[in-house]
LUMGU-110226 format. One record per residue (C-alpha): x, y, z; chain; residue number from 1. Coordinates in Angstrom, 3 decimals, padded with zeros to 6 digits, m for minus. Layout:
REM residues N
<node><x>X</x><y>Y</y><z>Z</z><pake>A</pake><finu>NUM</finu></node>
...
REM end
This chain:
REM residues 292
<node><x>202.788</x><y>185.443</y><z>123.464</z><pake>A</pake><finu>1</finu></node>
<node><x>204.703</x><y>182.380</y><z>124.420</z><pake>A</pake><finu>2</finu></node>
<node><x>202.233</x><y>179.769</y><z>123.432</z><pake>A</pake><finu>3</finu></node>
<node><x>204.312</x><y>176.875</y><z>124.621</z><pake>A</pake><finu>4</finu></node>
<node><x>204.653</x><y>178.341</y><z>128.109</z><pake>A</pake><finu>5</finu></node>
<node><x>200.938</x><y>179.027</y><z>128.400</z><pake>A</pake><finu>6</finu></node>
<node><x>200.054</x><y>175.593</y><z>127.354</z><pake>A</pake><finu>7</finu></node>
<node><x>202.529</x><y>173.954</y><z>129.943</z><pake>A</pake><finu>8</finu></node>
<node><x>201.499</x><y>176.357</y><z>132.767</z><pake>A</pake><finu>9</finu></node>
<node><x>197.758</x><y>175.824</y><z>132.331</z><pake>A</pake><finu>10</finu></node>
<node><x>198.201</x><y>172.040</y><z>131.960</z><pake>A</pake><finu>11</finu></node>
<node><x>200.046</x><y>172.085</y><z>135.295</z><pake>A</pake><finu>12</finu></node>
<node><x>197.373</x><y>174.170</y><z>136.835</z><pake>A</pake><finu>13</finu></node>
<node><x>194.677</x><y>171.625</y><z>135.664</z><pake>A</pake><finu>14</finu></node>
<node><x>196.678</x><y>168.673</y><z>136.607</z><pake>A</pake><finu>15</finu></node>
<node><x>196.986</x><y>170.036</y><z>140.015</z><pake>A</pake><finu>16</finu></node>
<node><x>193.272</x><y>170.782</y><z>140.168</z><pake>A</pake><finu>17</finu></node>
<node><x>192.457</x><y>167.250</y><z>139.258</z><pake>A</pake><finu>18</finu></node>
<node><x>194.943</x><y>165.684</y><z>141.783</z><pake>A</pake><finu>19</finu></node>
<node><x>193.510</x><y>168.004</y><z>144.521</z><pake>A</pake><finu>20</finu></node>
<node><x>189.842</x><y>167.042</y><z>143.523</z><pake>A</pake><finu>21</finu></node>
<node><x>190.560</x><y>163.349</y><z>143.474</z><pake>A</pake><finu>22</finu></node>
<node><x>192.594</x><y>163.305</y><z>146.607</z><pake>A</pake><finu>23</finu></node>
<node><x>189.566</x><y>165.119</y><z>148.370</z><pake>A</pake><finu>24</finu></node>
<node><x>187.278</x><y>162.296</y><z>147.227</z><pake>A</pake><finu>25</finu></node>
<node><x>186.633</x><y>160.072</y><z>150.408</z><pake>A</pake><finu>26</finu></node>
<node><x>185.669</x><y>157.150</y><z>148.103</z><pake>A</pake><finu>27</finu></node>
<node><x>188.207</x><y>154.182</y><z>148.260</z><pake>A</pake><finu>28</finu></node>
<node><x>186.552</x><y>151.713</y><z>146.065</z><pake>A</pake><finu>29</finu></node>
<node><x>187.537</x><y>150.280</y><z>142.716</z><pake>A</pake><finu>30</finu></node>
<node><x>185.508</x><y>152.722</y><z>140.774</z><pake>A</pake><finu>31</finu></node>
<node><x>187.147</x><y>155.571</y><z>142.323</z><pake>A</pake><finu>32</finu></node>
<node><x>190.771</x><y>154.015</y><z>141.689</z><pake>A</pake><finu>33</finu></node>
<node><x>189.519</x><y>153.494</y><z>138.144</z><pake>A</pake><finu>34</finu></node>
<node><x>188.691</x><y>157.128</y><z>137.824</z><pake>A</pake><finu>35</finu></node>
<node><x>191.944</x><y>158.136</y><z>139.052</z><pake>A</pake><finu>36</finu></node>
<node><x>193.685</x><y>155.849</y><z>136.699</z><pake>A</pake><finu>37</finu></node>
<node><x>192.169</x><y>157.459</y><z>133.809</z><pake>A</pake><finu>38</finu></node>
<node><x>192.333</x><y>161.073</y><z>134.989</z><pake>A</pake><finu>39</finu></node>
<node><x>196.027</x><y>161.090</y><z>136.335</z><pake>A</pake><finu>40</finu></node>
<node><x>197.573</x><y>159.241</y><z>133.350</z><pake>A</pake><finu>41</finu></node>
<node><x>198.326</x><y>162.435</y><z>131.594</z><pake>A</pake><finu>42</finu></node>
<node><x>196.527</x><y>163.748</y><z>128.485</z><pake>A</pake><finu>43</finu></node>
<node><x>196.428</x><y>166.902</y><z>126.552</z><pake>A</pake><finu>44</finu></node>
<node><x>194.029</x><y>168.803</y><z>128.685</z><pake>A</pake><finu>45</finu></node>
<node><x>193.119</x><y>170.665</y><z>125.649</z><pake>A</pake><finu>46</finu></node>
<node><x>189.287</x><y>171.002</y><z>126.336</z><pake>A</pake><finu>47</finu></node>
<node><x>189.760</x><y>172.443</y><z>129.875</z><pake>A</pake><finu>48</finu></node>
<node><x>192.226</x><y>174.754</y><z>128.286</z><pake>A</pake><finu>49</finu></node>
<node><x>189.803</x><y>176.037</y><z>126.051</z><pake>A</pake><finu>50</finu></node>
<node><x>187.615</x><y>177.062</y><z>129.141</z><pake>A</pake><finu>51</finu></node>
<node><x>190.401</x><y>178.937</y><z>130.550</z><pake>A</pake><finu>52</finu></node>
<node><x>191.497</x><y>180.721</y><z>127.192</z><pake>A</pake><finu>53</finu></node>
<node><x>187.841</x><y>181.572</y><z>126.613</z><pake>A</pake><finu>54</finu></node>
<node><x>187.832</x><y>183.050</y><z>130.212</z><pake>A</pake><finu>55</finu></node>
<node><x>190.863</x><y>185.019</y><z>129.401</z><pake>A</pake><finu>56</finu></node>
<node><x>189.390</x><y>186.180</y><z>126.279</z><pake>A</pake><finu>57</finu></node>
<node><x>186.318</x><y>187.604</y><z>128.342</z><pake>A</pake><finu>58</finu></node>
<node><x>188.498</x><y>188.930</y><z>131.250</z><pake>A</pake><finu>59</finu></node>
<node><x>187.698</x><y>186.240</y><z>133.894</z><pake>A</pake><finu>60</finu></node>
<node><x>189.906</x><y>185.153</y><z>136.529</z><pake>A</pake><finu>61</finu></node>
<node><x>191.161</x><y>181.563</y><z>136.099</z><pake>A</pake><finu>62</finu></node>
<node><x>190.353</x><y>180.304</y><z>139.504</z><pake>A</pake><finu>63</finu></node>
<node><x>186.775</x><y>181.128</y><z>139.058</z><pake>A</pake><finu>64</finu></node>
<node><x>186.431</x><y>178.665</y><z>136.137</z><pake>A</pake><finu>65</finu></node>
<node><x>188.180</x><y>175.947</y><z>137.887</z><pake>A</pake><finu>66</finu></node>
<node><x>184.834</x><y>174.131</y><z>138.410</z><pake>A</pake><finu>67</finu></node>
<node><x>184.012</x><y>174.260</y><z>134.780</z><pake>A</pake><finu>68</finu></node>
<node><x>187.516</x><y>173.327</y><z>133.492</z><pake>A</pake><finu>69</finu></node>
<node><x>187.169</x><y>170.081</y><z>135.628</z><pake>A</pake><finu>70</finu></node>
<node><x>183.786</x><y>169.465</y><z>134.456</z><pake>A</pake><finu>71</finu></node>
<node><x>184.809</x><y>169.515</y><z>130.941</z><pake>A</pake><finu>72</finu></node>
<node><x>187.870</x><y>167.282</y><z>131.502</z><pake>A</pake><finu>73</finu></node>
<node><x>185.767</x><y>164.890</y><z>133.480</z><pake>A</pake><finu>74</finu></node>
<node><x>183.311</x><y>164.547</y><z>130.729</z><pake>A</pake><finu>75</finu></node>
<node><x>185.916</x><y>164.360</y><z>128.095</z><pake>A</pake><finu>76</finu></node>
<node><x>187.785</x><y>161.354</y><z>130.006</z><pake>A</pake><finu>77</finu></node>
<node><x>184.353</x><y>159.656</y><z>130.387</z><pake>A</pake><finu>78</finu></node>
<node><x>183.816</x><y>159.896</y><z>126.688</z><pake>A</pake><finu>79</finu></node>
<node><x>187.304</x><y>158.292</y><z>125.880</z><pake>A</pake><finu>80</finu></node>
<node><x>186.901</x><y>155.485</y><z>128.487</z><pake>A</pake><finu>81</finu></node>
<node><x>183.586</x><y>154.687</y><z>126.827</z><pake>A</pake><finu>82</finu></node>
<node><x>184.838</x><y>155.109</y><z>123.254</z><pake>A</pake><finu>83</finu></node>
<node><x>187.747</x><y>152.620</y><z>123.918</z><pake>A</pake><finu>84</finu></node>
<node><x>185.354</x><y>149.829</y><z>125.076</z><pake>A</pake><finu>85</finu></node>
<node><x>185.215</x><y>146.518</y><z>123.045</z><pake>A</pake><finu>86</finu></node>
<node><x>181.759</x><y>147.412</y><z>121.963</z><pake>A</pake><finu>87</finu></node>
<node><x>182.952</x><y>150.738</y><z>120.570</z><pake>A</pake><finu>88</finu></node>
<node><x>186.526</x><y>151.231</y><z>119.101</z><pake>A</pake><finu>89</finu></node>
<node><x>188.074</x><y>148.380</y><z>121.152</z><pake>A</pake><finu>90</finu></node>
<node><x>191.380</x><y>150.033</y><z>121.771</z><pake>A</pake><finu>91</finu></node>
<node><x>194.100</x><y>148.623</y><z>123.870</z><pake>A</pake><finu>92</finu></node>
<node><x>196.076</x><y>151.856</y><z>124.655</z><pake>A</pake><finu>93</finu></node>
<node><x>195.194</x><y>155.381</y><z>125.750</z><pake>A</pake><finu>94</finu></node>
<node><x>197.512</x><y>158.132</y><z>126.883</z><pake>A</pake><finu>95</finu></node>
<node><x>200.587</x><y>155.601</y><z>126.705</z><pake>A</pake><finu>96</finu></node>
<node><x>198.788</x><y>153.180</y><z>129.167</z><pake>A</pake><finu>97</finu></node>
<node><x>196.363</x><y>150.144</y><z>128.754</z><pake>A</pake><finu>98</finu></node>
<node><x>192.883</x><y>151.472</y><z>128.248</z><pake>A</pake><finu>99</finu></node>
<node><x>190.746</x><y>151.384</y><z>131.338</z><pake>A</pake><finu>100</finu></node>
<node><x>188.788</x><y>148.175</y><z>130.470</z><pake>A</pake><finu>101</finu></node>
<node><x>192.293</x><y>146.385</y><z>129.906</z><pake>A</pake><finu>102</finu></node>
<node><x>193.422</x><y>147.445</y><z>133.424</z><pake>A</pake><finu>103</finu></node>
<node><x>190.383</x><y>147.199</y><z>135.421</z><pake>A</pake><finu>104</finu></node>
<node><x>187.810</x><y>145.126</y><z>133.427</z><pake>A</pake><finu>105</finu></node>
<node><x>184.857</x><y>146.190</y><z>131.182</z><pake>A</pake><finu>106</finu></node>
<node><x>182.140</x><y>146.561</y><z>133.981</z><pake>A</pake><finu>107</finu></node>
<node><x>184.279</x><y>148.771</y><z>136.156</z><pake>A</pake><finu>108</finu></node>
<node><x>185.376</x><y>150.761</y><z>132.931</z><pake>A</pake><finu>109</finu></node>
<node><x>181.711</x><y>151.492</y><z>132.268</z><pake>A</pake><finu>110</finu></node>
<node><x>180.912</x><y>152.359</y><z>135.847</z><pake>A</pake><finu>111</finu></node>
<node><x>183.731</x><y>154.763</y><z>136.128</z><pake>A</pake><finu>112</finu></node>
<node><x>182.934</x><y>156.426</y><z>132.951</z><pake>A</pake><finu>113</finu></node>
<node><x>179.341</x><y>156.741</y><z>134.316</z><pake>A</pake><finu>114</finu></node>
<node><x>180.706</x><y>158.241</y><z>137.437</z><pake>A</pake><finu>115</finu></node>
<node><x>183.030</x><y>160.714</y><z>135.727</z><pake>A</pake><finu>116</finu></node>
<node><x>179.985</x><y>161.861</y><z>133.477</z><pake>A</pake><finu>117</finu></node>
<node><x>177.761</x><y>162.745</y><z>136.555</z><pake>A</pake><finu>118</finu></node>
<node><x>180.689</x><y>164.254</y><z>138.344</z><pake>A</pake><finu>119</finu></node>
<node><x>180.988</x><y>166.737</y><z>135.685</z><pake>A</pake><finu>120</finu></node>
<node><x>177.500</x><y>168.156</y><z>136.430</z><pake>A</pake><finu>121</finu></node>
<node><x>178.273</x><y>167.948</y><z>140.142</z><pake>A</pake><finu>122</finu></node>
<node><x>181.246</x><y>170.318</y><z>139.169</z><pake>A</pake><finu>123</finu></node>
<node><x>179.120</x><y>172.733</y><z>137.518</z><pake>A</pake><finu>124</finu></node>
<node><x>176.972</x><y>173.353</y><z>140.264</z><pake>A</pake><finu>125</finu></node>
<node><x>180.044</x><y>174.509</y><z>142.318</z><pake>A</pake><finu>126</finu></node>
<node><x>180.182</x><y>177.647</y><z>139.905</z><pake>A</pake><finu>127</finu></node>
<node><x>177.443</x><y>179.147</y><z>142.092</z><pake>A</pake><finu>128</finu></node>
<node><x>180.143</x><y>179.386</y><z>144.714</z><pake>A</pake><finu>129</finu></node>
<node><x>182.359</x><y>181.267</y><z>142.362</z><pake>A</pake><finu>130</finu></node>
<node><x>179.797</x><y>184.238</y><z>142.329</z><pake>A</pake><finu>131</finu></node>
<node><x>178.182</x><y>183.655</y><z>139.017</z><pake>A</pake><finu>132</finu></node>
<node><x>174.458</x><y>184.185</y><z>138.827</z><pake>A</pake><finu>133</finu></node>
<node><x>172.174</x><y>181.169</y><z>139.191</z><pake>A</pake><finu>134</finu></node>
<node><x>170.550</x><y>181.794</y><z>135.475</z><pake>A</pake><finu>135</finu></node>
<node><x>174.163</x><y>181.911</y><z>133.968</z><pake>A</pake><finu>136</finu></node>
<node><x>175.220</x><y>178.720</y><z>135.815</z><pake>A</pake><finu>137</finu></node>
<node><x>171.810</x><y>176.919</y><z>134.433</z><pake>A</pake><finu>138</finu></node>
<node><x>172.590</x><y>178.005</y><z>130.841</z><pake>A</pake><finu>139</finu></node>
<node><x>176.270</x><y>176.973</y><z>130.986</z><pake>A</pake><finu>140</finu></node>
<node><x>175.252</x><y>173.565</y><z>132.464</z><pake>A</pake><finu>141</finu></node>
<node><x>172.442</x><y>173.079</y><z>130.023</z><pake>A</pake><finu>142</finu></node>
<node><x>174.914</x><y>173.779</y><z>127.166</z><pake>A</pake><finu>143</finu></node>
<node><x>177.467</x><y>171.147</y><z>128.469</z><pake>A</pake><finu>144</finu></node>
<node><x>174.567</x><y>168.484</y><z>128.648</z><pake>A</pake><finu>145</finu></node>
<node><x>173.291</x><y>169.271</y><z>125.244</z><pake>A</pake><finu>146</finu></node>
<node><x>176.675</x><y>169.341</y><z>123.743</z><pake>A</pake><finu>147</finu></node>
<node><x>177.559</x><y>165.895</y><z>125.194</z><pake>A</pake><finu>148</finu></node>
<node><x>174.494</x><y>164.162</y><z>124.993</z><pake>A</pake><finu>149</finu></node>
<node><x>172.064</x><y>162.794</y><z>122.233</z><pake>A</pake><finu>150</finu></node>
<node><x>172.186</x><y>166.027</y><z>120.114</z><pake>A</pake><finu>151</finu></node>
<node><x>176.170</x><y>166.247</y><z>120.500</z><pake>A</pake><finu>152</finu></node>
<node><x>178.880</x><y>163.921</y><z>121.375</z><pake>A</pake><finu>153</finu></node>
<node><x>176.647</x><y>160.786</y><z>121.678</z><pake>A</pake><finu>154</finu></node>
<node><x>174.844</x><y>161.096</y><z>118.435</z><pake>A</pake><finu>155</finu></node>
<node><x>178.216</x><y>161.821</y><z>116.780</z><pake>A</pake><finu>156</finu></node>
<node><x>179.663</x><y>158.705</y><z>118.336</z><pake>A</pake><finu>157</finu></node>
<node><x>176.665</x><y>156.602</y><z>117.142</z><pake>A</pake><finu>158</finu></node>
<node><x>176.866</x><y>158.171</y><z>113.605</z><pake>A</pake><finu>159</finu></node>
<node><x>180.691</x><y>157.312</y><z>113.629</z><pake>A</pake><finu>160</finu></node>
<node><x>180.004</x><y>153.613</y><z>114.521</z><pake>A</pake><finu>161</finu></node>
<node><x>177.369</x><y>153.369</y><z>111.946</z><pake>A</pake><finu>162</finu></node>
<node><x>179.696</x><y>154.690</y><z>109.186</z><pake>A</pake><finu>163</finu></node>
<node><x>182.182</x><y>151.941</y><z>109.722</z><pake>A</pake><finu>164</finu></node>
<node><x>183.021</x><y>149.920</y><z>106.573</z><pake>A</pake><finu>165</finu></node>
<node><x>180.875</x><y>152.375</y><z>104.362</z><pake>A</pake><finu>166</finu></node>
<node><x>181.729</x><y>155.099</y><z>102.056</z><pake>A</pake><finu>167</finu></node>
<node><x>179.894</x><y>158.279</y><z>103.024</z><pake>A</pake><finu>168</finu></node>
<node><x>179.837</x><y>161.769</y><z>101.707</z><pake>A</pake><finu>169</finu></node>
<node><x>182.025</x><y>164.592</y><z>102.723</z><pake>A</pake><finu>170</finu></node>
<node><x>179.253</x><y>166.423</y><z>104.162</z><pake>A</pake><finu>171</finu></node>
<node><x>178.106</x><y>163.448</y><z>106.271</z><pake>A</pake><finu>172</finu></node>
<node><x>181.653</x><y>163.094</y><z>107.723</z><pake>A</pake><finu>173</finu></node>
<node><x>181.675</x><y>166.641</y><z>108.600</z><pake>A</pake><finu>174</finu></node>
<node><x>178.221</x><y>166.311</y><z>110.359</z><pake>A</pake><finu>175</finu></node>
<node><x>179.707</x><y>163.468</y><z>112.387</z><pake>A</pake><finu>176</finu></node>
<node><x>182.877</x><y>165.270</y><z>113.590</z><pake>A</pake><finu>177</finu></node>
<node><x>180.697</x><y>168.534</y><z>114.264</z><pake>A</pake><finu>178</finu></node>
<node><x>178.875</x><y>166.433</y><z>116.870</z><pake>A</pake><finu>179</finu></node>
<node><x>181.501</x><y>164.021</y><z>118.118</z><pake>A</pake><finu>180</finu></node>
<node><x>184.484</x><y>166.545</y><z>118.456</z><pake>A</pake><finu>181</finu></node>
<node><x>183.302</x><y>170.126</y><z>117.797</z><pake>A</pake><finu>182</finu></node>
<node><x>180.362</x><y>170.194</y><z>119.866</z><pake>A</pake><finu>183</finu></node>
<node><x>182.168</x><y>169.623</y><z>123.252</z><pake>A</pake><finu>184</finu></node>
<node><x>184.999</x><y>172.015</y><z>122.152</z><pake>A</pake><finu>185</finu></node>
<node><x>182.257</x><y>174.531</y><z>121.351</z><pake>A</pake><finu>186</finu></node>
<node><x>180.756</x><y>174.135</y><z>124.721</z><pake>A</pake><finu>187</finu></node>
<node><x>183.965</x><y>174.553</y><z>126.582</z><pake>A</pake><finu>188</finu></node>
<node><x>184.445</x><y>177.801</y><z>124.657</z><pake>A</pake><finu>189</finu></node>
<node><x>180.930</x><y>179.044</y><z>125.410</z><pake>A</pake><finu>190</finu></node>
<node><x>180.481</x><y>178.315</y><z>128.978</z><pake>A</pake><finu>191</finu></node>
<node><x>182.572</x><y>181.261</y><z>130.239</z><pake>A</pake><finu>192</finu></node>
<node><x>180.439</x><y>183.625</y><z>128.202</z><pake>A</pake><finu>193</finu></node>
<node><x>177.282</x><y>181.952</y><z>129.268</z><pake>A</pake><finu>194</finu></node>
<node><x>178.076</x><y>182.234</y><z>133.030</z><pake>A</pake><finu>195</finu></node>
<node><x>178.401</x><y>185.892</y><z>132.474</z><pake>A</pake><finu>196</finu></node>
<node><x>175.248</x><y>186.060</y><z>130.522</z><pake>A</pake><finu>197</finu></node>
<node><x>176.900</x><y>187.221</y><z>127.419</z><pake>A</pake><finu>198</finu></node>
<node><x>174.895</x><y>185.153</y><z>124.709</z><pake>A</pake><finu>199</finu></node>
<node><x>176.492</x><y>187.177</y><z>121.884</z><pake>A</pake><finu>200</finu></node>
<node><x>180.013</x><y>186.170</y><z>122.864</z><pake>A</pake><finu>201</finu></node>
<node><x>178.824</x><y>182.611</y><z>123.527</z><pake>A</pake><finu>202</finu></node>
<node><x>177.672</x><y>182.339</y><z>119.790</z><pake>A</pake><finu>203</finu></node>
<node><x>180.939</x><y>183.714</y><z>118.457</z><pake>A</pake><finu>204</finu></node>
<node><x>182.943</x><y>181.449</y><z>120.600</z><pake>A</pake><finu>205</finu></node>
<node><x>180.820</x><y>178.409</y><z>119.750</z><pake>A</pake><finu>206</finu></node>
<node><x>181.423</x><y>179.067</y><z>115.887</z><pake>A</pake><finu>207</finu></node>
<node><x>185.157</x><y>179.139</y><z>116.672</z><pake>A</pake><finu>208</finu></node>
<node><x>184.823</x><y>175.903</y><z>118.708</z><pake>A</pake><finu>209</finu></node>
<node><x>183.060</x><y>173.953</y><z>116.270</z><pake>A</pake><finu>210</finu></node>
<node><x>185.503</x><y>174.670</y><z>113.426</z><pake>A</pake><finu>211</finu></node>
<node><x>188.409</x><y>174.234</y><z>115.887</z><pake>A</pake><finu>212</finu></node>
<node><x>186.990</x><y>170.739</y><z>116.566</z><pake>A</pake><finu>213</finu></node>
<node><x>186.825</x><y>169.915</y><z>112.803</z><pake>A</pake><finu>214</finu></node>
<node><x>190.526</x><y>171.160</y><z>112.485</z><pake>A</pake><finu>215</finu></node>
<node><x>191.541</x><y>169.150</y><z>115.474</z><pake>A</pake><finu>216</finu></node>
<node><x>189.649</x><y>166.015</y><z>114.166</z><pake>A</pake><finu>217</finu></node>
<node><x>191.263</x><y>166.217</y><z>110.649</z><pake>A</pake><finu>218</finu></node>
<node><x>194.866</x><y>166.273</y><z>112.413</z><pake>A</pake><finu>219</finu></node>
<node><x>193.717</x><y>163.329</y><z>114.426</z><pake>A</pake><finu>220</finu></node>
<node><x>192.738</x><y>161.408</y><z>111.268</z><pake>A</pake><finu>221</finu></node>
<node><x>195.992</x><y>162.408</y><z>109.704</z><pake>A</pake><finu>222</finu></node>
<node><x>198.053</x><y>161.258</y><z>112.624</z><pake>A</pake><finu>223</finu></node>
<node><x>196.242</x><y>157.984</y><z>112.748</z><pake>A</pake><finu>224</finu></node>
<node><x>197.895</x><y>157.209</y><z>109.129</z><pake>A</pake><finu>225</finu></node>
<node><x>201.182</x><y>158.713</y><z>109.546</z><pake>A</pake><finu>226</finu></node>
<node><x>201.764</x><y>159.622</y><z>113.259</z><pake>A</pake><finu>227</finu></node>
<node><x>204.097</x><y>157.933</y><z>115.874</z><pake>A</pake><finu>228</finu></node>
<node><x>202.259</x><y>155.816</y><z>118.399</z><pake>A</pake><finu>229</finu></node>
<node><x>204.724</x><y>156.518</y><z>121.011</z><pake>A</pake><finu>230</finu></node>
<node><x>204.063</x><y>160.474</y><z>120.684</z><pake>A</pake><finu>231</finu></node>
<node><x>200.427</x><y>159.810</y><z>120.507</z><pake>A</pake><finu>232</finu></node>
<node><x>200.069</x><y>157.454</y><z>123.434</z><pake>A</pake><finu>233</finu></node>
<node><x>197.673</x><y>155.197</y><z>121.379</z><pake>A</pake><finu>234</finu></node>
<node><x>197.862</x><y>152.798</y><z>118.392</z><pake>A</pake><finu>235</finu></node>
<node><x>198.089</x><y>153.984</y><z>114.880</z><pake>A</pake><finu>236</finu></node>
<node><x>196.321</x><y>152.319</y><z>111.903</z><pake>A</pake><finu>237</finu></node>
<node><x>193.376</x><y>151.546</y><z>113.844</z><pake>A</pake><finu>238</finu></node>
<node><x>191.016</x><y>153.758</y><z>111.674</z><pake>A</pake><finu>239</finu></node>
<node><x>192.019</x><y>151.491</y><z>108.654</z><pake>A</pake><finu>240</finu></node>
<node><x>191.539</x><y>148.193</y><z>110.381</z><pake>A</pake><finu>241</finu></node>
<node><x>188.146</x><y>149.205</y><z>111.514</z><pake>A</pake><finu>242</finu></node>
<node><x>187.394</x><y>150.931</y><z>108.091</z><pake>A</pake><finu>243</finu></node>
<node><x>186.321</x><y>153.933</y><z>109.895</z><pake>A</pake><finu>244</finu></node>
<node><x>185.094</x><y>157.074</y><z>107.846</z><pake>A</pake><finu>245</finu></node>
<node><x>187.919</x><y>159.513</y><z>108.016</z><pake>A</pake><finu>246</finu></node>
<node><x>189.315</x><y>162.361</y><z>105.865</z><pake>A</pake><finu>247</finu></node>
<node><x>192.216</x><y>160.436</y><z>104.629</z><pake>A</pake><finu>248</finu></node>
<node><x>190.120</x><y>157.389</y><z>103.521</z><pake>A</pake><finu>249</finu></node>
<node><x>187.625</x><y>159.727</y><z>101.900</z><pake>A</pake><finu>250</finu></node>
<node><x>190.001</x><y>162.363</y><z>100.250</z><pake>A</pake><finu>251</finu></node>
<node><x>193.444</x><y>161.091</y><z>100.447</z><pake>A</pake><finu>252</finu></node>
<node><x>196.326</x><y>162.704</y><z>102.435</z><pake>A</pake><finu>253</finu></node>
<node><x>197.130</x><y>165.673</y><z>100.182</z><pake>A</pake><finu>254</finu></node>
<node><x>193.432</x><y>166.872</y><z>099.871</z><pake>A</pake><finu>255</finu></node>
<node><x>193.035</x><y>166.187</y><z>103.711</z><pake>A</pake><finu>256</finu></node>
<node><x>195.895</x><y>168.520</y><z>104.590</z><pake>A</pake><finu>257</finu></node>
<node><x>194.425</x><y>171.107</y><z>102.195</z><pake>A</pake><finu>258</finu></node>
<node><x>191.056</x><y>170.759</y><z>103.924</z><pake>A</pake><finu>259</finu></node>
<node><x>192.624</x><y>171.250</y><z>107.346</z><pake>A</pake><finu>260</finu></node>
<node><x>194.188</x><y>174.634</y><z>106.195</z><pake>A</pake><finu>261</finu></node>
<node><x>190.550</x><y>175.699</y><z>105.010</z><pake>A</pake><finu>262</finu></node>
<node><x>189.110</x><y>174.703</y><z>108.548</z><pake>A</pake><finu>263</finu></node>
<node><x>191.846</x><y>176.686</y><z>110.327</z><pake>A</pake><finu>264</finu></node>
<node><x>191.205</x><y>179.725</y><z>108.052</z><pake>A</pake><finu>265</finu></node>
<node><x>187.356</x><y>179.410</y><z>108.685</z><pake>A</pake><finu>266</finu></node>
<node><x>187.874</x><y>179.225</y><z>112.503</z><pake>A</pake><finu>267</finu></node>
<node><x>189.890</x><y>182.558</y><z>112.439</z><pake>A</pake><finu>268</finu></node>
<node><x>187.019</x><y>184.189</y><z>110.663</z><pake>A</pake><finu>269</finu></node>
<node><x>184.331</x><y>183.324</y><z>112.993</z><pake>A</pake><finu>270</finu></node>
<node><x>184.222</x><y>186.974</y><z>114.453</z><pake>A</pake><finu>271</finu></node>
<node><x>186.530</x><y>186.812</y><z>117.526</z><pake>A</pake><finu>272</finu></node>
<node><x>187.638</x><y>190.415</y><z>118.431</z><pake>A</pake><finu>273</finu></node>
<node><x>191.131</x><y>190.818</y><z>117.003</z><pake>A</pake><finu>274</finu></node>
<node><x>192.528</x><y>192.908</y><z>120.109</z><pake>A</pake><finu>275</finu></node>
<node><x>191.888</x><y>190.005</y><z>122.581</z><pake>A</pake><finu>276</finu></node>
<node><x>191.859</x><y>186.858</y><z>120.458</z><pake>A</pake><finu>277</finu></node>
<node><x>195.642</x><y>186.361</y><z>120.530</z><pake>A</pake><finu>278</finu></node>
<node><x>195.532</x><y>183.454</y><z>122.921</z><pake>A</pake><finu>279</finu></node>
<node><x>192.629</x><y>181.569</y><z>121.318</z><pake>A</pake><finu>280</finu></node>
<node><x>194.145</x><y>182.017</y><z>117.780</z><pake>A</pake><finu>281</finu></node>
<node><x>197.593</x><y>180.739</y><z>119.183</z><pake>A</pake><finu>282</finu></node>
<node><x>195.901</x><y>177.673</y><z>120.762</z><pake>A</pake><finu>283</finu></node>
<node><x>194.487</x><y>176.899</y><z>117.316</z><pake>A</pake><finu>284</finu></node>
<node><x>197.671</x><y>176.963</y><z>115.719</z><pake>A</pake><finu>285</finu></node>
<node><x>199.334</x><y>174.915</y><z>118.540</z><pake>A</pake><finu>286</finu></node>
<node><x>196.570</x><y>172.334</y><z>118.492</z><pake>A</pake><finu>287</finu></node>
<node><x>196.594</x><y>171.816</y><z>114.762</z><pake>A</pake><finu>288</finu></node>
<node><x>200.353</x><y>171.943</y><z>114.223</z><pake>A</pake><finu>289</finu></node>
<node><x>200.820</x><y>169.037</y><z>116.640</z><pake>A</pake><finu>290</finu></node>
<node><x>202.422</x><y>165.659</y><z>116.340</z><pake>A</pake><finu>291</finu></node>
<node><x>200.928</x><y>164.002</y><z>119.299</z><pake>A</pake><finu>292</finu></node>
REM end
């Protein structure tokens, strides 16, 4: 499989879906403008790509998963907007542009994030129009809510903030990133299976997603130390300035690289069916070999 071609083609499709969805929005206020600024400023689109890759693993047509892919990207973008706020990580740069609160003010950034969060669940209801049964849509929507709420992403972010300027155990750091990063990736992968009512596949895909998320976060931590801010589209060295709990700070770079390899192996041993897992395995390799 030509992984680079799949990544580029799927990213292009997702970008088109976002542009079409945003242009169809009749709203003309500052909140809508701020939403578009964040959504249309580029980005990896990895989380909606996980939705699409999971759909291919399960034999689902890509277009049927369009609302779910948009929902996951909207929710992820909301989390970035809020993560960048002065009360959180206080970042100046995101996706190579000024962060939303720098461009539109803090209040509008909060409101745009709120609007994207709620828009995500509005998009999930559109899955009923794609022929998925109502129980499957409810299960998938609930999974997205739980993974992004107080038992998932929000709890991970709260724990991450609480760990600043402290030395914590490796197990505690792993728990933070399972919530903050892994849970949303696990939900992205599980959603297509839940829509089909295939709970066994949803469980396998979820396990893969959590480990995928941990490996991805380890790479993020490494790149914050040794990466190029021009390639990353955001500042480097910020973790050290905030004394954030990270793998390099806790283990050093050499042991962090070893842990990355361990996490990748664990992800590949989660029970995916070998005959149809090539795309998911390739996406893991691509996402953890990155320099961006």
